[in-house]
N, C-alpha and C positions, 0 to 999 in steps of 0.2 A: 503493500500499499504505499507508496512514497508520496507522503502529504505533510510537507513542511511548508507552512505559510511564513512569509519574511515581509516584515514592514521596516522601513527606513525611514527616520524623520528626515524632512525635506533638507536640513541644512548639512546633511551627511551623505545625502544620495549620489553625489558625485565621487564619493570616497569609497565606497563599497558597493559591490554588485549583488543584487538579490539572488542571482543565480549562483554565485560563488558561495555565500552564506547558506543558502539551500542545500548545496552539495556537501558542505562540511557537516551540517547537521545531519543530513541524511547518511553519510558515511559513519558518523558515530553511532546513530541508530541501528544502522546495518552491522556495524561491528559488535554491538550489544545484542544483537539478535530481536530488537525491539520493532514492532510493527504497529505503532500508534501515532496519531497525529500529533503535531508539535507546532507550536507558534514561537516565532523568533522576532524580536523588536531591537532595533538599534536607536537608541533614545539618547537624550541630553543628560546632564548632570542633575538639574532640577527635577526632572520627571522621576529619575531613579532613586534621588533622594527622597522625595516625597513618598513614593511607593515604599521605600525601606522604612521610613517613619510611620506609615500608616498601618501596615502589614506585617511588619517585623519589629516595630517598636524602637527602631534604631534611627535617631536623627543624624545620619551622617551619609555622605556620598559613598557608594560601594561601585565595584566594577561590573558584577553580574547578580541578578535576582533570578530565583528559579521558583516558578509557583506551579505546584502539582495540581491536576484536576480532581484528584481523588482525597485531597485533604488540605487544610489551610496551613498546615505547618506549625512550628514553633514561633511564640511571640517572645521576644527578648527584652522588651523594654522595662524600666524600673517602675513605670505607672502601669495600672492595669490595663489589660487589653480592652478592646471594645466590648460591651455588653453582649453582642450577639457572637463574639468569638468562640469558636470550638475547633480546636486542632483537627479533629476527625471529620468534619463536615465536608461534604461532596459538593461540587459544583452541580447544579440541576441542568440537564440537558433534555431537549426532546428526544421522544422514544425512538425517532427516526435517526437520531445522531449518536454514534459511537463515540465512547469517551476517549479523550486524547490524553497525552502523557502530561501536557502541561504548557507552560509558557516561560520563555526565557527573556529576560530583558537586559541588555547590556549598555552601559554608558560609554558611548564612543569617547567623550572627552578623557574619562578616567582610563580607558584602554590605550589611548594616546599617550597619557602621561606615564602609565606604566611601561609601555613599550619603549619610550625615550629612556626612562630610568634603567632599563635592561639592556638597552643597545640593539633592540630588535626592530623589525618592521611591524606596523600597526595591524596589518593583516595576520601576521602570526599571532599577535597578541589575541586578536578577537577570535581567532580559530581556537585558540587554547580555551578562551573563555566560553565558546560554545560548548566545546567538548565537557569543560568543568560543569557548566550549568546543565547538562543533560545528564552527568553521572550524578550529580545532586539530586535530579528528579528520580533517578532510580533508585535512590536510597544510600548513596555513598557519601561519606563525610571525611572530614579530615581534622577533626579535634583531637582525637588521641593519636599516638604515635603510630600505632598499627594500621589505623584506618588511613592515616596521612600517606603511609608507605603504599598501602594497597590501591588508594585512589591515584597516587603519582604513577605507579606502574601501569595502571589502566591508561591513563592520560598519555604516557609515553607510547603505549602499543598502538593506540588510536592515532596520535599524531604522526607515527612512523607510516601507518597504513593510508593516511591522508596525504602525506608527502609523496609517497610511492605512486598513489594514483594521480597525483597533481603532475607528476613528472613524466607520465605516459604520453 
């Protein structure tokens, strides 16, 4: 089912191609043998910060947010989450629509800053963030050392696959 939907905020449309982003996401899904819809958004800092504040309780800019369609995830804020917050709530979809994996939102400006700090191309950073975000949607994390090592190994394997396909 190759169904990755890509949206790029207007100010970044000339910097990245929807086709490239969709291929990276699809290769990651294929590597993990996932056959579910995914939405990918390339946004600005303000949008990502507001989403992070509203839905994660963290009032700060971040590089990538992953929102699973089958749960709301954890609220990390110091204040109480919204009164209707439930980590296990699922998005309501019409009967005719199959549930997707989720949505990944990447801050292009934050990705650009991180790429500059690491001395690498912004496309490479965004590629990493797409893979990283999808792995989060699949339940991987990097809080504990063993989780971090397992997630990093998956990211490296997927990156190698993406690179080999890109060079064909």
